[in-house]
C-alpha positions in Angstrom: 2.9 190.2 135.6 4.4 186.8 136.1 4.7 185.5 139.7 8.4 185.2 140.8 9.6 181.6 140.9 12.7 179.9 142.1 12.6 177.9 138.9 13.5 181.1 137.0 16.9 181.3 138.7 20.0 179.7 137.2 21.3 176.5 138.7 24.4 178.2 140.2 22.3 180.6 142.2 19.9 177.9 143.3 22.8 175.8 144.5 24.0 178.7 146.6 20.6 179.1 148.1 20.3 175.4 148.8 23.6 175.4 150.6 22.1 177.8 153.2 19.2 175.5 154.0 19.2 173.0 156.9 19.8 169.5 155.5 16.3 168.4 156.5 14.8 171.2 154.4 17.1 170.3 151.5 15.8 166.7 151.6 12.3 168.0 151.7 12.7 170.4 148.7 14.3 167.6 146.8 10.9 166.0 146.5 9.2 169.0 144.9 10.5 168.7 141.4 12.9 166.8 139.1 15.1 170.0 138.9 15.4 170.3 142.6 15.9 166.6 142.9 18.9 166.9 140.6 20.3 170.0 142.2 20.0 168.5 145.7 22.2 165.6 144.6 25.0 167.9 143.5 28.3 166.6 145.0 29.6 170.2 145.6 26.6 170.8 147.9 27.2 167.8 150.0 30.9 168.4 150.2 30.0 171.9 151.4 27.9 170.4 154.2 30.7 168.0 155.2 33.1 170.8 155.3 31.0 173.3 157.2 29.0 171.1 159.6 31.9 168.9 160.8 35.3 170.0 162.0 36.5 166.6 163.3 36.8 163.4 161.3 37.9 159.9 162.1 41.3 159.3 160.4 39.8 156.4 158.5 38.0 158.9 156.2 41.3 160.5 155.1 39.2 163.7 154.9 42.0 166.1 154.0 42.9 164.0 151.0 39.3 163.8 149.9 38.9 167.6 150.2 41.9 168.0 148.0 40.8 165.7 145.2 38.1 166.3 142.5 34.7 166.6 144.1 33.3 163.7 142.0 35.9 161.2 143.5 33.9 161.0 146.8 30.3 160.1 147.5 29.8 163.2 149.7 26.1 162.6 150.3 26.7 159.1 151.6 29.6 160.3 153.7 27.4 163.1 155.2 24.5 160.6 155.9 27.0 158.3 157.6 28.1 161.1 159.9 24.5 162.0 160.7 23.9 158.3 161.8 26.9 158.6 164.0 25.5 161.8 165.5 22.3 160.0 166.4 24.1 157.0 167.9 26.3 159.3 170.0 23.3 161.3 171.3 21.3 158.2 172.1 24.2 156.5 173.9 24.9 159.7 175.8 21.3 160.2 176.9 21.3 156.6 178.1 24.4 157.1 180.1 22.7 160.1 181.7 19.5 158.2 182.4 20.9 155.3 184.3 24.1 154.1 186.0 23.7 150.7 184.4 25.7 149.7 181.3 27.7 152.9 181.0 30.9 151.1 179.9 29.3 149.5 176.8 27.5 152.7 175.9 30.7 154.7 176.1 32.5 152.1 174.1 30.0 152.6 171.3 30.9 156.3 171.1 34.6 155.8 171.6 34.7 153.3 168.7 33.3 156.1 166.4 36.4 158.1 167.4 36.5 161.7 166.0 33.3 161.1 164.1 31.6 161.6 167.5 33.6 164.6 168.7 31.6 167.4 167.2 28.4 166.2 168.9 30.2 165.6 172.2 31.7 169.1 172.2 28.2 170.5 172.0 27.1 168.5 175.0 30.3 169.3 176.9 29.0 172.9 177.1 25.2 172.7 177.9 23.3 175.9 178.8 23.7 176.8 182.5 19.9 176.5 183.0 19.8 172.9 181.6 18.1 170.4 184.0 21.1 168.1 183.9 23.9 170.6 183.3 26.5 169.1 185.6 25.8 165.5 184.6 25.8 166.3 180.9 29.0 168.2 181.1 30.8 165.6 183.2 29.9 162.5 181.2 30.3 164.2 177.8 33.8 165.2 178.8 34.5 161.8 180.2 33.6 160.1 176.9 35.5 162.6 174.9 38.5 161.8 177.1 38.0 158.2 176.3 38.2 158.9 172.6 41.4 160.9 173.0 43.0 158.2 175.1 42.1 155.5 172.6 43.9 157.5 169.9 46.9 157.9 172.1 47.2 154.2 172.9 47.1 153.4 169.2 50.2 155.6 168.7 52.0 153.7 171.5 51.0 150.4 169.9 52.6 151.7 166.7 55.9 152.1 168.6 55.6 148.6 170.0 55.0 147.2 166.5 58.2 149.1 165.4 56.2 151.3 163.0 57.6 154.7 162.0 55.8 157.1 164.4 56.8 160.7 164.0 58.4 162.2 167.1 55.7 164.8 167.5 53.0 162.2 167.4 54.8 160.0 169.9 55.3 162.8 172.4 51.8 164.1 171.6 50.4 161.0 173.2 50.7 162.7 176.6 48.8 165.7 175.3 45.9 163.5 174.3 45.4 162.2 177.8 44.9 165.8 179.1 43.4 167.4 176.0 39.8 168.0 177.1 38.2 170.5 174.9 41.3 172.4 174.0 43.1 172.4 170.7 46.4 170.6 170.6 45.6 167.1 169.4 48.0 165.1 167.2 46.9 166.8 163.9 47.0 170.3 165.6 50.6 169.6 166.7 51.7 168.6 163.2 49.9 171.6 161.6 51.6 174.0 164.0 55.0 172.6 163.2 54.3 172.9 159.5 53.3 176.5 160.0 56.6 177.2 161.9 58.6 175.8 159.1 56.7 178.0 156.6 57.3 181.0 158.8 61.0 180.3 158.9 61.2 180.2 155.1 59.2 183.4 154.9 61.3 185.3 157.4 64.5 184.1 155.8 63.9 184.1 152.0 67.5 182.9 151.4 67.1 179.9 153.8 67.3 177.3 151.1 70.6 178.7 149.9 72.2 178.3 153.3 74.6 175.5 154.2 73.1 172.8 156.5 75.1 174.2 159.4 73.8 177.7 158.9 70.3 176.4 158.5 70.6 174.7 161.9 71.9 177.9 163.5 69.2 180.1 161.8 66.5 177.8 163.0 67.8 178.0 166.6 67.8 181.8 166.3 64.2 181.8 165.1 62.7 179.5 167.7 64.5 181.4 170.5 63.6 184.9 169.1 59.9 183.8 168.9 60.0 182.2 172.4 59.0 178.8 171.0 61.4 177.1 173.4 62.7 177.4 177.0 61.2 178.5 180.3 60.8 182.2 181.1 61.3 181.9 184.8 63.6 179.4 186.5 61.0 179.0 189.3 58.6 177.5 186.8 61.1 175.0 185.4 59.3 172.0 186.9 55.8 173.2 186.0 53.8 170.2 184.7 52.7 171.9 181.5 56.4 172.2 180.4 56.3 168.4 179.6 53.7 168.6 176.8 54.6 169.4 173.2 51.1 170.4 172.2 50.8 172.8 175.1 54.2 174.2 174.3 53.3 174.8 170.7 49.7 176.0 171.0 49.6 177.4 174.5 50.0 181.1 175.2 53.3 180.8 177.1 55.2 178.3 174.8 57.3 177.1 177.8 58.9 173.7 177.8 61.6 171.5 179.4 64.8 171.0 177.3 63.6 167.6 175.9 60.4 169.2 174.5 62.2 172.3 173.3 64.7 170.2 171.5 61.9 168.0 170.1 60.2 171.0 168.7 63.5 172.2 167.1 64.1 168.8 165.6 60.6 168.4 164.2 60.8 171.8 162.5 64.4 171.0 161.3 63.1 167.8 159.6 60.5 169.9 157.8 63.3 172.2 156.6 65.3 169.4 155.1 67.7 168.7 157.9 68.1 165.4 159.7 67.7 166.2 163.4 66.9 164.1 166.5 67.3 164.6 170.2 70.4 162.8 171.6 70.6 160.6 174.6 72.6 163.1 176.7 71.7 162.7 180.4 69.9 165.5 182.4 69.8 168.0 179.6 68.8 166.9 176.1 70.6 168.4 173.0 69.9 168.0 169.3 72.0 166.1 166.9 71.8 167.7 163.4 73.0 166.0 160.3 73.0 167.3 156.7 71.0 165.8 153.9 72.3 162.5 152.6 75.2 163.1 150.3 76.4 166.3 151.8 78.4 167.5 154.8 77.4 170.3 157.1 79.0 172.9 154.9 76.9 171.8 151.9 79.8 170.1 150.1 79.0 166.9 148.3 80.6 163.8 149.8 81.5 160.8 147.7 81.9 158.2 150.5 79.2 156.3 152.3 80.7 157.3 155.6 78.2 159.4 157.7 79.5 162.9 158.3 80.0 164.0 161.9 76.9 165.7 163.3 76.7 169.1 165.0 75.0 169.6 168.3 72.5 172.3 169.2 70.9 173.4 172.5 68.1 175.7 171.5 66.8 175.7 175.0 69.9 177.6 176.2 71.4 179.4 173.1 71.4 179.7 169.3 75.0 178.8 168.8 76.6 175.4 168.2 77.6 173.3 171.2 81.1 172.0 170.7 81.2 168.2 171.1 84.3 168.6 173.3 82.1 170.5 175.8 79.6 167.7 175.9 82.3 165.1 176.4 83.8 167.1 179.2 80.5 167.2 180.9 80.1 163.5 180.5 83.5 163.0 182.1 82.5 165.2 185.1 79.4 163.0 185.5 81.6 159.9 185.7 80.8 158.5 182.3 83.5 156.4 180.6 84.8 157.3 177.2 83.4 154.1 175.8 79.8 155.3 176.7 80.2 158.7 175.0 78.8 157.3 171.7 75.6 156.2 173.4 75.0 159.5 175.2 75.9 161.6 172.1 74.0 159.4 169.6 70.5 159.8 168.5 67.9 158.8 171.1 65.1 156.5 169.9 61.6 157.9 169.9 60.7 155.0 172.3 63.3 156.3 174.7 62.2 159.9 174.4 58.6 159.0 175.2 59.7 157.1 178.4 62.0 159.9 179.4 59.1 162.4 179.0 57.0 160.2 181.2 59.6 160.3 183.9 59.8 164.1 183.6 56.0 164.2 184.0 56.2 162.1 187.1 58.9 164.3 188.6 56.7 167.4 187.9 53.8 165.8 189.6 55.8 165.0 192.7 57.2 168.6 192.6 53.6 170.0 192.5 52.7 168.1 195.6 55.9 169.2 197.4 55.4 172.8 196.4 51.7 173.0 197.4 51.2 170.8 200.5 48.5 173.1 201.8 46.4 172.5 198.7 46.0 168.8 199.3 42.5 168.0 200.6 42.7 166.7 204.1 45.5 169.0 205.0 45.1 172.4 206.7 45.5 175.4 204.5 48.0 178.1 205.5 46.5 181.2 207.0 44.8 183.4 204.4 44.9 180.8 201.7 42.0 178.9 200.2 41.7 175.1 200.3 42.1 174.1 196.7 42.9 170.5 195.8 46.1 170.0 193.8 44.2 168.4 191.0 42.1 171.6 190.6 45.1 174.0 190.8 47.5 172.3 188.4 47.5 172.6 184.6 47.1 170.4 182.8 45.1 167.8 184.6 47.5 166.2 187.1 45.6 162.9 187.4 45.3 162.6 183.6 49.0 163.3 183.4 49.9 160.6 185.8 47.5 158.2 184.1 49.3 158.9 180.8 52.6 158.2 182.3 51.3 154.8 183.6 50.0 153.8 180.2 53.2 154.7 178.3 55.4 152.9 180.8 53.2 149.9 181.0 52.9 149.4 177.2 56.5 150.3 176.3 57.8 148.5 179.4 61.4 149.6 179.8 63.5 152.3 181.4 66.6 153.7 179.6 69.6 151.5 180.1 67.6 148.4 181.0 68.1 145.1 179.2 65.9 145.0 176.1 64.6 141.5 176.8 61.2 140.0 177.3 61.9 139.3 181.0 63.0 142.8 181.7 60.0 144.3 179.9 57.6 142.1 181.8 59.2 143.0 185.1 58.8 146.7 184.3 55.2 146.2 183.2 54.4 144.4 186.5 55.6 147.6 188.3 52.9 149.8 186.7 50.1 147.3 186.4 48.7 147.7 190.0 48.6 151.5 189.6 46.8 151.5 186.3 44.4 148.9 187.5 43.5 151.0 190.5 42.8 154.0 188.3 40.5 151.8 186.1 38.5 150.8 189.1 38.1 154.3 190.5 38.3 157.0 187.8 38.5 155.5 184.4 36.0 152.6 184.2 35.2 153.6 180.6 38.7 152.4 179.8 38.0 148.8 180.6 37.8 148.0 176.8 41.2 149.6 176.3 42.6 147.4 179.0 41.0 144.3 177.6 42.4 145.0 174.1 45.9 146.4 174.8 47.0 145.4 178.3 45.5 142.0 179.0 47.3 140.3 176.1 50.6 141.5 177.4 50.3 139.2 180.4 49.1 136.1 178.6 50.4 132.9 180.2 51.5 134.9 183.3 50.0 134.9 186.8 48.9 138.5 186.4 46.6 137.6 183.5 43.9 135.8 185.5 44.0 138.4 188.2 43.6 141.3 185.8 40.9 139.5 183.9 39.0 138.9 187.1 39.3 142.6 188.1 38.1 143.8 184.7 35.2 141.3 184.8 34.2 142.6 188.3 34.2 146.2 187.0 32.1 145.2 184.0 29.7 143.2 186.1 29.3 146.0 188.6 28.6 148.4 185.7 26.1 146.0 184.0 24.0 145.1 187.0 21.2 147.1 188.4 22.1 148.9 191.6 20.5 147.6 194.7 17.6 149.9 195.6 17.8 151.7 199.0 14.4 152.8 200.2 13.7 155.2 203.0 11.6 152.7 204.9 11.5 151.7 208.6 15.0 150.2 208.3 16.4 153.6 207.3 14.6 155.6 210.0 17.8 156.8 211.5 19.3 158.1 208.2 19.1 161.9 208.7 20.9 163.2 205.7 20.0 162.9 202.0 21.7 162.4 198.7 23.1 165.7 197.4 23.7 167.4 200.7 26.9 169.4 201.0 28.9 169.1 204.2 32.2 169.7 205.9 33.9 166.9 207.8 34.0 167.9 211.5 37.4 166.5 212.1 39.3 166.8 208.9 37.7 169.9 207.5 37.3 168.8 203.9 34.2 169.6 201.8 32.2 166.8 200.3 28.8 165.8 199.1 26.7 162.8 200.1 26.3 160.2 197.2 24.9 157.3 199.2 24.0 156.0 202.7 23.6 152.9 204.9 21.5 152.7 208.0 24.6 151.1 209.8 28.2 150.7 208.9 28.3 148.1 206.1 32.1 147.6 206.1 33.8 144.4 207.4 35.3 144.0 210.8 38.8 144.5 209.6 38.0 148.0 208.2 36.0 148.9 211.3 38.9 147.9 213.5 41.4 149.7 211.3 39.4 152.9 211.3 38.6 152.6 215.0 34.9 153.0 214.3 33.8 151.5 217.7 35.7 154.3 219.4 33.3 156.8 218.0 30.6 158.0 220.4 27.9 156.5 218.3 30.0 153.5 217.1 29.1 151.3 214.1 25.3 151.4 214.6 24.8 155.0 213.4 24.1 155.7 209.7 27.1 156.0 207.4 27.4 157.9 204.2 29.3 157.4 200.9 30.7 160.8 200.0 32.5 162.4 197.1 35.3 164.7 198.4 36.8 167.8 196.8 40.1 166.0 196.3 38.3 163.4 194.0 38.4 160.6 196.6 35.4 158.6 197.7 35.1 158.1 201.4 32.8 156.5 204.0 31.8 158.8 206.8 30.0 158.4 210.1 26.9 160.6 210.5 28.4 162.2 213.7 31.3 163.6 211.6 29.1 165.4 209.2 28.4 169.2 209.4 25.8 170.2 206.8 26.7 173.3 204.7 24.2 175.6 203.1 26.8 177.6 201.2 27.7 177.5 197.5 29.9 174.4 196.7 33.5 175.0 195.8 34.4 175.2 192.1 36.4 172.0 192.4 33.4 170.0 193.8 31.1 171.5 191.1 33.5 170.0 188.5 33.2 166.6 190.1 29.6 166.5 191.0 28.3 165.6 187.6 29.3 162.0 188.2 26.4 161.6 190.5 24.2 164.7 190.2 22.2 166.7 187.6 22.7 170.2 188.9 23.0 172.3 192.0 19.7 173.7 193.3 20.3 177.1 194.8 16.9 177.1 196.5 17.2 173.8 198.4 21.0 174.2 198.7 21.4 170.6 197.5 22.7 168.8 194.4 19.9 167.2 192.4 20.4 163.4 192.4 21.2 161.5 189.2 21.3 158.2 191.0 17.5 157.8 191.5 17.8 154.2 190.2 19.7 153.4 193.4 18.2 155.9 195.9 14.6 156.6 194.5 13.4 158.4 197.6 16.2 161.0 197.7 
């Protein structure tokens, strides 16, 4: 009886078997015979690997188009090998970021430059096993680099607006989602895909849709989005909720709530996919949609022979599914004090540029509202009786700091508020307003975005006084990142330093929770700071040891030893989310965080 052999199987079956092998095994079996060598080169096999092993692709690959074309049109094996090289680069750069504090900006830039080609690998490292030795550090830095990729993509969309390129409304508004995306779905492609699906669902639910007049199409769409709760806010109390400003969250989140601007934007984007010409208008306070018929028709579907643009209809899908009479809108404008000569501006189509800025202002208002509504949640304040101290950043969805940072970027790059003179001087003045804030964020929380600032912001201030100051600031950040940290030994000079890196404590006076990230045998601040903080009025003055600490509210502070009360309890969830910036993990036995800054404090 003959011994069974793989060579006796038909090529189709062998290819199916080979598709189940790890790529490394496939490359090995390719060396065993000419037949396997040929089968392992089959483009269908490598396209299968590209499709199944990678979800995210850099837009430069045009991967959707490639998957839709004949398999032989693309060198799938070369493409797969290219992705594997990017995987290795990403892992090596990430491991180096975790190993030392030095040179993190350049290492992160290597990964960010790869864009979505690095995302699959990063997502795996964003969720390490709980028992991993460096679980907190790996999670923190992987998420930080992933955020850098998302922000770089968002900034490119804003630059498209600046260059007066045609940027679809959903992509322009989706810029804000990219700044707070994290590991969720809801990126620019997800937003477009969801809008495409809604348009298909409308056609499926209303088989006669294409036979309707443009007016009835607009009304039918409003009925659909309202009936399926794709627009609006369920409870008036939640009107100013931060999440209501994000088109991706509105489309892909569970609640689908949104402010009028976002609701109208969703309506207009779907309307465009259904053959209507729709755009949010510039109406103050409450945005409505202007809907126009296809070119060559009026709203009743009757062919028009003149070149004159038919009058639009107005829809407010946030409030109702019926048409809004233009007379009502004009009456409202009159009550607001607007002059008839300005009606055309308010009732005309708003530019995508204006809508992005308006959304940014709404985000800013929501952030301010969050702080007003939850004052007891701000670290440093006293919680109300029976409530838990939770920093605002940890209790607000989406990320409140990332939302504010997104607003800063959009307003700095685009440069104008609605109604301001569209001139170079006005644009520069507005940019100057936001530059100090975004620079502060770069220095404290977003150092990995230094390359973004160098590429996109620095040129905006060329030949202006701000250019040299900004360049100096970015160079200082880069230099601090590139240089080795000064080594702090626990020698005779540090004999009075009682506490160690990674110890959890509560501030005796202010009550906040924090963790020690560094120390000095004596206060190292200048006389001005010492005087301002009244350090010499402390019982032990300036000669006691002082500690650099990371606080639960994300701030970094400098605390005298006498104000530290060491805790041996489990850290708060908010501090655990932040600790990976400096620590590998929490050790439940020692009740301390395990240091990841050994290059600076080797004895701790």
